[in-house]
C-alpha positions, -999 to +999 in steps of 0.1 A: +139-161+037+153-133+058+145-133+093+126-100+089+105-110+058+070-118+070+060-159+065+046-174+034+047-150+005+033-121+027+059-099+011+043-100-026+027-068-021+058-049-012+076-067-044+046-052-063+047-018-051+084-019-059+080-032-095+053-005-100+075+021-084+103+010-107+081+014-138+070+049-129+100+067-116+096+093-090+060+078-078+048+070-045+023+044-036-011+053-027-027+018-025-019-019-032-049-043-038-044-080-040-065-098-067-068-136-078-054-149-046-024-127-047-012-137-081-020-101-092-017-068-076-033-035-084-009-006-076-022+029-072+008+053-078+008+091-073+032+114-093+049+145-077+024+166-096-005+143-080-011+125-113-026+089-103-017+058-121-029+022-120-008-005-126-013-044-127+018-063-110+018-102-117+035-125-087+066-126-110+069-086-108+058-079-143+040-047-145+013-042-173-019-026-178-007+010-168-033+036-173-035+073-160-064+077-138-084+109-148-091+131-119-096+169-117-072+196-102-089+190-069-080+158-066-046+162-079-042+188-052-054+164-025-032+136-036-002+160-036-009+168+001-012+135+010+023+122-006+039+154+008+030+144+044+041+107+054+071+099+072+064+061+068+068+044+032+042+017+019+072-009+030+075+008+067+038+009+070+038-028+061+065-038+084+043-022+112+012-042+103+031-075+102+045-068+137+008-063+147-006-092+128+025-116+123+005-146+111-014-123+087-009-112+050-021-077+035-048-082+011-053-043+006-035-013+019-038+024+011-027+059+025-055+084+031-066+111+057-092+098+081-114+116+108-095+144+124-075+146+091-049+121+103-029+107+074-029+067+079-023+037+062-051+013+063-046-025+058-070-054+055-052-086+066-059-118+064-045-148+087-040-182+072-073-193+095-093-169+075-098-142+104-097-106+089-080-076+106-082-040+100-052-022+109-044+014+109-008+030+111-002+065+117+017+076+086+036+102+103+044+086+139+042+048+128+019+040+155-005+014+152-038+031+160-061+002+155-059-035+151-093-054+150 
């Protein structure tokens, strides 16, 4: 394992997001959700036109179950705005999350606007002892704004 890779297979979400983006060129990650103990990941992608797609990626990187999420023009415009603004990619934000909770593994992470319209990567992290951490990373600055 490379020194920068998180322990115990926690990079599975990043591998799933990469496989999904490879399957849908030009897309960006909106969310990644672990299912079935991390053996299956649901990845929500957004295209440049705001079209959302949901894909399933197994732990071997095989992509299946791709479907377009039926949204209206207002939601497409919102998604295009979210995708245009972040400076941190999913992978960059995940690295910040692992720095905040080094013994954890991400079970869900999504990009959205919160409260004061701040663009945030919001992660659910589970440690090997079963402790849950909610970690928020500012998608523009990379600052961890919440851990707990």
